[in-house]
KELO-815760 format. One record per atom (N, C-alpha, C, O, CB): y negated, x negated, z negated; residue in one letter; atom name; residue number from 1; chain. Coordinates in steps of 0.2 Angstrom, whole numbers. Atoms other than C-alpha are relative to their C-alpha. Glycine has a CB too. Layout:
<nodes>
- Y;X;Z;a;CA;NUM;A
...
</nodes>
This chain:
<nodes>
- 7;2;-2;x;N;1;A
- 62;95;61;x;CA;1;A
- -5;1;-5;x;C;1;A
- -7;6;-7;x;O;1;A
- -3;3;6;x;CB;1;A
- 6;-2;5;x;N;2;A
- 49;91;48;x;CA;2;A
- -6;3;3;x;C;2;A
- -6;3;9;x;O;2;A
- -2;-7;-4;x;CB;2;A
- 8;-3;0;x;N;3;A
- 31;100;49;x;CA;3;A
- -4;-7;0;x;C;3;A
- -2;-12;-3;x;O;3;A
- -4;5;-7;x;CB;3;A
- 4;7;1;x;N;4;A
- 18;86;53;x;CA;4;A
- -4;-1;-7;x;C;4;A
- -5;-6;-10;x;O;4;A
- -5;-1;6;x;CB;4;A
- 5;0;7;x;N;5;A
- 8;91;37;x;CA;5;A
- 5;-3;-6;x;C;5;A
- 3;-7;-9;x;O;5;A
- -3;9;-2;x;CB;5;A
- -4;2;4;x;N;6;A
- 22;89;26;x;CA;6;A
- 2;-8;2;x;C;6;A
- 2;-11;-3;x;O;6;A
- 6;5;0;x;CB;6;A
- -1;6;0;x;N;7;A
- 27;73;33;x;CA;7;A
- -5;-6;-1;x;C;7;A
- -4;-11;-2;x;O;7;A
- 3;0;4;x;CB;7;A
- 6;5;3;x;N;8;A
- 9;66;30;x;CA;8;A
- 0;1;-6;x;C;8;A
- -1;-4;-9;x;O;8;A
- -8;1;3;x;CB;8;A
- 0;-1;6;x;N;9;A
- 10;73;13;x;CA;9;A
- 5;-5;-3;x;C;9;A
- 2;-10;-7;x;O;9;A
- 3;7;-2;x;CB;9;A
- -6;5;2;x;N;10;A
- 27;63;10;x;CA;10;A
- -1;-7;1;x;C;10;A
- 1;-11;-2;x;O;10;A
- 6;3;3;x;CB;10;A
- 3;6;0;x;N;11;A
- 19;48;17;x;CA;11;A
- -4;-3;-5;x;C;11;A
- -4;-8;-8;x;O;11;A
- -3;1;6;x;CB;11;A
- 6;3;4;x;N;12;A
- 4;48;6;x;CA;12;A
- 3;0;-6;x;C;12;A
- -1;-3;-10;x;O;12;A
- -6;4;0;x;CB;12;A
- -2;3;8;x;N;13;A
- 15;49;-10;x;CA;13;A
- 5;-4;0;x;C;13;A
- 7;-6;-6;x;O;13;A
- 2;5;-5;x;CB;13;A
- -4;6;0;x;N;14;A
- 27;36;-5;x;CA;14;A
- -8;-5;-1;x;C;14;A
- -7;-10;-5;x;O;14;A
- 5;0;9;x;CB;14;A
- 6;6;2;x;N;15;A
- 7;26;-4;x;CA;15;A
- -1;-1;-8;x;C;15;A
- -2;-6;-11;x;O;15;A
- -8;2;3;x;CB;15;A
- 1;-1;5;x;N;16;A
- 5;32;-20;x;CA;16;A
- 4;-2;-5;x;C;16;A
- 2;-3;-10;x;O;16;A
- -1;4;1;x;CB;16;A
- -7;2;3;x;N;17;A
- 22;28;-28;x;CA;17;A
- 0;-7;0;x;C;17;A
- -1;-10;-6;x;O;17;A
- 6;1;3;x;CB;17;A
- 0;10;-3;x;N;18;A
- 22;9;-19;x;CA;18;A
- -6;-2;-4;x;C;18;A
- -6;-8;-6;x;O;18;A
- -3;-3;11;x;CB;18;A
- 6;3;3;x;N;19;A
- 4;7;-28;x;CA;19;A
- 1;-1;-8;x;C;19;A
- -2;-5;-12;x;O;19;A
- -6;5;1;x;CB;19;A
- -2;-2;8;x;N;20;A
- 11;12;-46;x;CA;20;A
- 5;-6;0;x;C;20;A
- 3;-11;-3;x;O;20;A
- 4;9;-2;x;CB;20;A
- -4;4;0;x;N;21;A
- 26;2;-42;x;CA;21;A
- -3;-8;0;x;C;21;A
- -1;-12;-4;x;O;21;A
- 5;2;5;x;CB;21;A
- 2;6;-1;x;N;22;A
- 17;-13;-36;x;CA;22;A
- -4;-3;-7;x;C;22;A
- -2;-9;-9;x;O;22;A
- -4;0;6;x;CB;22;A
- 2;3;5;x;N;23;A
- 6;-14;-50;x;CA;23;A
- 4;-2;-7;x;C;23;A
- 2;-6;-11;x;O;23;A
- -5;5;-1;x;CB;23;A
- -4;1;4;x;N;24;A
- 19;-13;-62;x;CA;24;A
- 4;-5;0;x;C;24;A
- 6;-7;-5;x;O;24;A
- 3;5;0;x;CB;24;A
- -4;6;0;x;N;25;A
- 27;-27;-55;x;CA;25;A
- -4;-5;-2;x;C;25;A
- -2;-10;-2;x;O;25;A
- 3;-1;6;x;CB;25;A
- 5;7;0;x;N;26;A
- 11;-38;-58;x;CA;26;A
- -4;0;-6;x;C;26;A
- -8;-5;-7;x;O;26;A
- -6;0;4;x;CB;26;A
- 5;-4;5;x;N;27;A
- 3;-29;-74;x;CA;27;A
- 0;-6;-3;x;C;27;A
- -6;-9;-3;x;O;27;A
- 2;6;-4;x;CB;27;A
- 1;5;3;x;N;28;A
- 8;-42;-85;x;CA;28;A
- 1;-7;0;x;C;28;A
- 3;-10;-4;x;O;28;A
- 1;1;-5;x;CB;28;A
- -1;7;-2;x;N;29;A
- 8;-58;-76;x;CA;29;A
- -7;-2;2;x;C;29;A
- -11;1;5;x;O;29;A
- 5;0;4;x;CB;29;A
- 5;2;-5;x;N;30;A
- -4;-71;-71;x;CA;30;A
- 3;-2;4;x;C;30;A
- 9;-2;5;x;O;30;A
- -4;-5;-2;x;CB;30;A
- -3;2;-8;x;N;31;A
- -4;-79;-54;x;CA;31;A
- 5;-4;0;x;C;31;A
- 9;-3;5;x;O;31;A
- -5;-3;5;x;CB;31;A
- -4;4;-2;x;N;32;A
- 6;-93;-58;x;CA;32;A
- 8;4;-2;x;C;32;A
- 13;4;0;x;O;32;A
- -3;-8;-2;x;CB;32;A
- -8;-3;2;x;N;33;A
- 21;-82;-68;x;CA;33;A
- 1;4;5;x;C;33;A
- 7;5;7;x;O;33;A
- 0;6;-8;x;CB;33;A
- -3;-4;-7;x;N;34;A
- 20;-70;-52;x;CA;34;A
- 3;-6;4;x;C;34;A
- 9;-7;6;x;O;34;A
- -5;5;4;x;CB;34;A
- -2;4;-5;x;N;35;A
- 21;-84;-41;x;CA;35;A
- 8;-3;-1;x;C;35;A
- 12;-5;4;x;O;35;A
- -5;-5;0;x;CB;35;A
- -6;2;-1;x;N;36;A
- 36;-90;-49;x;CA;36;A
- 7;4;-4;x;C;36;A
- 13;3;-6;x;O;36;A
- 0;-7;-2;x;CB;36;A
- -6;-6;0;x;N;37;A
- 46;-75;-52;x;CA;37;A
- 1;5;7;x;C;37;A
- -2;9;10;x;O;37;A
- -3;6;-5;x;CB;37;A
- -1;-2;-7;x;N;38;A
- 55;-70;-38;x;CA;38;A
- 2;6;2;x;C;38;A
- 3;8;8;x;O;38;A
- 3;-4;4;x;CB;38;A
- -3;-6;-2;x;N;39;A
- 62;-54;-42;x;CA;39;A
- -8;4;1;x;C;39;A
- -11;6;6;x;O;39;A
- 6;4;-7;x;CB;39;A
- 7;-5;0;x;N;40;A
- 44;-46;-47;x;CA;40;A
- -4;-2;8;x;C;40;A
- -6;3;11;x;O;40;A
- -4;-3;-8;x;CB;40;A
- 3;2;-7;x;N;41;A
- 36;-55;-31;x;CA;41;A
- 2;4;5;x;C;41;A
- -2;6;9;x;O;41;A
- 1;-7;2;x;CB;41;A
- -2;-3;-7;x;N;42;A
- 48;-48;-19;x;CA;42;A
- -1;9;-2;x;C;42;A
- -2;13;3;x;O;42;A
- 9;-2;1;x;CB;42;A
- 1;-6;1;x;N;43;A
- 47;-31;-28;x;CA;43;A
- -8;4;3;x;C;43;A
- -10;9;6;x;O;43;A
- 1;1;-8;x;CB;43;A
- 8;-2;-2;x;N;44;A
- 27;-32;-26;x;CA;44;A
- -2;1;8;x;C;44;A
- -6;5;10;x;O;44;A
- -4;-4;-2;x;CB;44;A
- 0;2;-7;x;N;45;A
- 29;-38;-8;x;CA;45;A
- 2;7;4;x;C;45;A
- -1;10;8;x;O;45;A
- 5;-8;2;x;CB;45;A
- -3;-6;-5;x;N;46;A
- 41;-22;-2;x;CA;46;A
- -4;5;-1;x;C;46;A
- -6;9;4;x;O;46;A
- 6;3;-2;x;CB;46;A
- 6;-5;1;x;N;47;A
- 27;-11;-11;x;CA;47;A
- -5;1;6;x;C;47;A
- -7;5;10;x;O;47;A
- -6;-2;-6;x;CB;47;A
- 8;2;-5;x;N;48;A
- 14;-19;0;x;CA;48;A
- 3;2;7;x;C;48;A
- -1;4;11;x;O;48;A
- -3;-9;0;x;CB;48;A
- -4;-1;-8;x;N;49;A
- 27;-16;16;x;CA;49;A
- 0;6;0;x;C;49;A
- -2;9;5;x;O;49;A
- 9;-3;1;x;CB;49;A
- 1;-7;0;x;N;50;A
- 28;2;10;x;CA;50;A
- -6;4;4;x;C;50;A
- -7;7;9;x;O;50;A
- 1;2;-7;x;CB;50;A
- 6;-2;1;x;N;51;A
- 11;5;8;x;CA;51;A
- -4;-1;9;x;C;51;A
- -8;3;11;x;O;51;A
- -3;-5;-6;x;CB;51;A
- 2;0;-8;x;N;52;A
- 8;-2;27;x;CA;52;A
- 2;4;4;x;C;52;A
- -2;6;9;x;O;52;A
- 2;-5;2;x;CB;52;A
- -5;-4;-6;x;N;53;A
- 21;6;35;x;CA;53;A
- -4;8;0;x;C;53;A
- -5;11;5;x;O;53;A
- 9;-1;-3;x;CB;53;A
- 3;-7;3;x;N;54;A
- 14;24;26;x;CA;54;A
- -5;0;5;x;C;54;A
- -5;4;10;x;O;54;A
- -2;0;-8;x;CB;54;A
- 8;-1;-2;x;N;55;A
- -3;20;31;x;CA;55;A
- -1;0;7;x;C;55;A
- -7;0;9;x;O;55;A
- -5;-5;-3;x;CB;55;A
- 1;-1;-9;x;N;56;A
- 1;19;51;x;CA;56;A
- 0;8;1;x;C;56;A
- -3;10;6;x;O;56;A
- 8;-4;5;x;CB;56;A
- 0;-6;1;x;N;57;A
- 4;37;47;x;CA;57;A
- -5;4;-1;x;C;57;A
- -5;10;1;x;O;57;A
- 3;2;-3;x;CB;57;A
- 4;-5;1;x;N;58;A
- -11;44;42;x;CA;58;A
- -6;1;6;x;C;58;A
- -8;-4;9;x;O;58;A
- -2;-1;-7;x;CB;58;A
- 3;0;-7;x;N;59;A
- -21;51;57;x;CA;59;A
- -8;-1;0;x;C;59;A
- -12;0;-5;x;O;59;A
- 1;7;2;x;CB;59;A
- 5;5;2;x;N;60;A
- -36;41;62;x;CA;60;A
- -7;6;-1;x;C;60;A
- -12;4;-2;x;O;60;A
- 0;-6;7;x;CB;60;A
- 6;-3;1;x;N;61;A
- -49;56;60;x;CA;61;A
- 0;1;-8;x;C;61;A
- -5;3;-11;x;O;61;A
- -1;8;4;x;CB;61;A
- 2;2;6;x;N;62;A
- -44;54;42;x;CA;62;A
- -1;-6;-4;x;C;62;A
- -4;-7;-10;x;O;62;A
- 5;2;-3;x;CB;62;A
- 4;6;1;x;N;63;A
- -46;37;41;x;CA;63;A
- -5;-1;1;x;C;63;A
- -8;-4;-3;x;O;63;A
- 1;-5;2;x;CB;63;A
- 7;-2;0;x;N;64;A
- -62;40;47;x;CA;64;A
- -4;1;-3;x;C;64;A
- -10;0;-2;x;O;64;A
- 0;2;3;x;CB;64;A
- 3;-2;5;x;N;65;A
- -66;48;32;x;CA;65;A
- -3;-5;-4;x;C;65;A
- -8;-4;-6;x;O;65;A
- 3;3;-2;x;CB;65;A
- 0;4;4;x;N;66;A
- -64;34;22;x;CA;66;A
- -2;-8;4;x;C;66;A
- 2;-13;3;x;O;66;A
- 8;1;-4;x;CB;66;A
- 1;6;-4;x;N;67;A
- -71;20;32;x;CA;67;A
- -1;-8;-5;x;C;67;A
- -2;-13;-3;x;O;67;A
- -7;1;4;x;CB;67;A
- 1;7;4;x;N;68;A
- -73;7;18;x;CA;68;A
- 7;-1;-3;x;C;68;A
- 8;-5;-8;x;O;68;A
- -8;-1;-7;x;CB;68;A
- -7;2;-1;x;N;69;A
- -54;7;18;x;CA;69;A
- 1;-3;6;x;C;69;A
- 1;0;11;x;O;69;A
- 4;5;-2;x;CB;69;A
- -2;5;-4;x;N;70;A
- -47;-9;27;x;CA;70;A
- 7;2;4;x;C;70;A
- 12;-1;2;x;O;70;A
- 0;-7;-3;x;CB;70;A
- -4;-3;0;x;N;71;A
- -36;2;35;x;CA;71;A
- 6;-5;6;x;C;71;A
- 12;-6;6;x;O;71;A
- -2;8;2;x;CB;71;A
- -2;5;-6;x;N;72;A
- -32;-10;50;x;CA;72;A
- 4;-7;-4;x;C;72;A
- 10;-9;-2;x;O;72;A
- -7;-3;5;x;CB;72;A
- -3;5;1;x;N;73;A
- -28;-25;39;x;CA;73;A
- 5;3;-5;x;C;73;A
- 11;-1;-5;x;O;73;A
- -4;-4;-3;x;CB;73;A
- -6;-3;4;x;N;74;A
- -17;-13;26;x;CA;74;A
- 6;0;6;x;C;74;A
- 11;-4;5;x;O;74;A
- -2;8;-3;x;CB;74;A
- -4;-1;-4;x;N;75;A
- -7;-8;41;x;CA;75;A
- 3;-8;3;x;C;75;A
- 9;-8;3;x;O;75;A
- -3;4;5;x;CB;75;A
- -3;5;-3;x;N;76;A
- -5;-26;49;x;CA;76;A
- 3;-6;-5;x;C;76;A
- 5;-11;-3;x;O;76;A
- -5;-3;4;x;CB;76;A
- -3;5;5;x;N;77;A
- 1;-35;32;x;CA;77;A
- 6;2;1;x;C;77;A
- 11;-2;0;x;O;77;A
- -2;0;-6;x;CB;77;A
- -7;0;-1;x;N;78;A
- 16;-27;35;x;CA;78;A
- 3;-4;4;x;C;78;A
- 9;-5;3;x;O;78;A
- 1;6;2;x;CB;78;A
- -1;3;-5;x;N;79;A
- 18;-37;49;x;CA;79;A
- 1;-5;-1;x;C;79;A
- 5;-7;2;x;O;79;A
- -3;0;4;x;CB;79;A
- 2;6;3;x;N;80;A
- 15;-52;41;x;CA;80;A
- 6;-2;-5;x;C;80;A
- 9;-7;-4;x;O;80;A
- -6;0;-4;x;CB;80;A
- -6;1;5;x;N;81;A
- 28;-48;26;x;CA;81;A
- 5;0;4;x;C;81;A
- 9;-4;2;x;O;81;A
- 0;6;-5;x;CB;81;A
- -4;0;-3;x;N;82;A
- 40;-43;40;x;CA;82;A
- 3;-6;4;x;C;82;A
- 9;-7;5;x;O;82;A
- -1;4;3;x;CB;82;A
- -2;6;-6;x;N;83;A
- 39;-58;53;x;CA;83;A
- -3;-6;-4;x;C;83;A
- 0;-11;-2;x;O;83;A
- -4;1;9;x;CB;83;A
- 1;4;3;x;N;84;A
- 31;-69;42;x;CA;84;A
- 0;-2;-8;x;C;84;A
- -5;-5;-11;x;O;84;A
- -4;-1;3;x;CB;84;A
- -1;0;6;x;N;85;A
- 39;-69;26;x;CA;85;A
- -1;-7;-3;x;C;85;A
- -3;-8;-9;x;O;85;A
- 5;3;-2;x;CB;85;A
- 0;7;2;x;N;86;A
- 40;-88;24;x;CA;86;A
- -7;-3;-1;x;C;86;A
- -7;-8;-4;x;O;86;A
- 2;-3;5;x;CB;86;A
- 9;3;2;x;N;87;A
- 20;-90;24;x;CA;87;A
- -4;5;-4;x;C;87;A
- -10;5;-4;x;O;87;A
- -6;-2;8;x;CB;87;A
- 2;-4;3;x;N;88;A
- 18;-76;13;x;CA;88;A
- -4;-3;-7;x;C;88;A
- -2;-7;-11;x;O;88;A
- 5;4;-2;x;CB;88;A
- 5;4;6;x;N;89;A
- 4;-82;-1;x;CA;89;A
- -1;4;-4;x;C;89;A
- -4;10;-2;x;O;89;A
- -9;-3;2;x;CB;89;A
- -2;-4;7;x;N;90;A
- 8;-75;-19;x;CA;90;A
- -7;3;0;x;C;90;A
- -8;9;-1;x;O;90;A
- 3;-5;-7;x;CB;90;A
- 5;-1;4;x;N;91;A
- -8;-75;-24;x;CA;91;A
- -6;4;6;x;C;91;A
- -12;4;4;x;O;91;A
- -3;-7;-4;x;CB;91;A
- 3;-6;-3;x;N;92;A
- -14;-63;-9;x;CA;92;A
- 2;8;-2;x;C;92;A
- -1;13;-1;x;O;92;A
- 1;-2;8;x;CB;92;A
- -4;-6;1;x;N;93;A
- -2;-51;-14;x;CA;93;A
- -1;2;-9;x;C;93;A
- 0;7;-11;x;O;93;A
- 8;-1;2;x;CB;93;A
- 2;-1;7;x;N;94;A
- -7;-53;-33;x;CA;94;A
- -6;4;1;x;C;94;A
- -7;10;1;x;O;94;A
- 0;-8;-5;x;CB;94;A
- 8;-3;-2;x;N;95;A
- -26;-50;-29;x;CA;95;A
- 3;7;2;x;C;95;A
- 1;12;-2;x;O;95;A
- -5;-5;7;x;CB;95;A
- 1;-8;-3;x;N;96;A
- -21;-34;-18;x;CA;96;A
- 4;4;-5;x;C;96;A
- 3;10;-3;x;O;96;A
- 2;1;9;x;CB;96;A
- -2;-4;4;x;N;97;A
- -11;-27;-32;x;CA;97;A
- -4;2;-6;x;C;97;A
- -4;7;-10;x;O;97;A
- 5;-2;-1;x;CB;97;A
- 6;-1;7;x;N;98;A
- -24;-30;-46;x;CA;98;A
- -5;2;1;x;C;98;A
- -7;5;-4;x;O;98;A
- -4;-4;-2;x;CB;98;A
- 8;-2;-3;x;N;99;A
- -40;-26;-37;x;CA;99;A
- 1;4;5;x;C;99;A
- -2;10;5;x;O;99;A
- -4;-6;3;x;CB;99;A
- 3;-3;-6;x;N;100;A
- -39;-20;-20;x;CA;100;A
- 3;7;3;x;C;100;A
- 1;11;7;x;O;100;A
- 1;-5;5;x;CB;100;A
- -4;-7;-1;x;N;101;A
- -27;-7;-20;x;CA;101;A
- -4;7;-2;x;C;101;A
- -4;13;0;x;O;101;A
- 8;0;-5;x;CB;101;A
- 5;-5;2;x;N;102;A
- -41;3;-30;x;CA;102;A
- -1;6;6;x;C;102;A
- 1;12;6;x;O;102;A
- -6;-3;-2;x;CB;102;A
- 3;-4;-4;x;N;103;A
- -50;10;-15;x;CA;103;A
- 4;4;5;x;C;103;A
- 2;9;8;x;O;103;A
- -4;-3;2;x;CB;103;A
- -4;-5;-6;x;N;104;A
- -35;15;-3;x;CA;104;A
- 4;5;-5;x;C;104;A
- 6;10;-2;x;O;104;A
- 6;-5;4;x;CB;104;A
- -3;-6;5;x;N;105;A
- -28;25;-21;x;CA;105;A
- -4;6;0;x;C;105;A
- -1;11;1;x;O;105;A
- -1;-3;-7;x;CB;105;A
- 6;-6;1;x;N;106;A
- -44;35;-22;x;CA;106;A
- 0;3;8;x;C;106;A
- 0;9;8;x;O;106;A
- -8;-4;-2;x;CB;106;A
- 0;-2;-7;x;N;107;A
- -43;38;-2;x;CA;107;A
- 5;5;0;x;C;107;A
- 3;11;0;x;O;107;A
- 1;-6;5;x;CB;107;A
- -7;-2;0;x;N;108;A
- -26;43;-3;x;CA;108;A
- 0;7;-5;x;C;108;A
- 2;12;-3;x;O;108;A
- 6;-7;-2;x;CB;108;A
- 0;-5;5;x;N;109;A
- -28;54;-18;x;CA;109;A
- -4;6;3;x;C;109;A
- -3;12;2;x;O;109;A
- -3;-2;-7;x;CB;109;A
- 6;-5;-2;x;N;110;A
- -44;63;-9;x;CA;110;A
- 4;3;6;x;C;110;A
- 4;10;7;x;O;110;A
- -8;-4;3;x;CB;110;A
- -3;-3;-6;x;N;111;A
- -33;65;8;x;CA;111;A
- 5;4;-1;x;C;111;A
- 6;9;2;x;O;111;A
- 1;-4;4;x;CB;111;A
- -6;-6;0;x;N;112;A
- -19;72;0;x;CA;112;A
- -2;6;-4;x;C;112;A
- 2;11;-3;x;O;112;A
- 6;-1;-4;x;CB;112;A
- 2;-7;2;x;N;113;A
- -29;85;-10;x;CA;113;A
- -2;5;6;x;C;113;A
- -1;11;6;x;O;113;A
- -6;-1;-4;x;CB;113;A
- 3;-3;-6;x;N;114;A
- -37;90;7;x;CA;114;A
- 7;3;3;x;C;114;A
- 9;9;2;x;O;114;A
- -4;-6;6;x;CB;114;A
- -7;-1;-2;x;N;115;A
- -19;90;14;x;CA;115;A
- 4;7;-2;x;C;115;A
- 6;12;1;x;O;115;A
- 4;-6;-2;x;CB;115;A
- -4;-6;4;x;N;116;A
- -11;102;0;x;CA;116;A
- -4;4;1;x;C;116;A
- -2;10;1;x;O;116;A
- 1;-1;-7;x;CB;116;A
- 3;-8;0;x;N;117;A
- -25;113;1;x;CA;117;A
- 1;4;7;x;C;117;A
- 0;10;8;x;O;117;A
- -9;-1;0;x;CB;117;A
- -1;-6;-8;x;N;118;A
- -21;119;20;x;CA;118;A
- 6;4;-1;x;C;118;A
- 8;8;4;x;O;118;A
- 0;-5;9;x;CB;118;A
</nodes>
């Protein structure tokens, strides 16, 4: 059985790795190119799903330290990707990976530094 701190640390690293991969999946694509590239779109969506799931395991007290991060929406998007896969808007995923993951990445890096100091 894993220690809770180790599990949290691994999940934080999962988020950071998924952010990196999602960004690489869309980095050089316009929105139109992204919408028509099934493989890269699927890769980005899967990364967002991983981010969503891993974020659910960040304790509320740590989430509260970063109120500017939309934790509830991050957790919820995974449900949309899993259960509403047929209505996922490529533009939302594209914008998310291009712009909106920065605040989450910053928060996760700070949480990770706190966890690793313990």
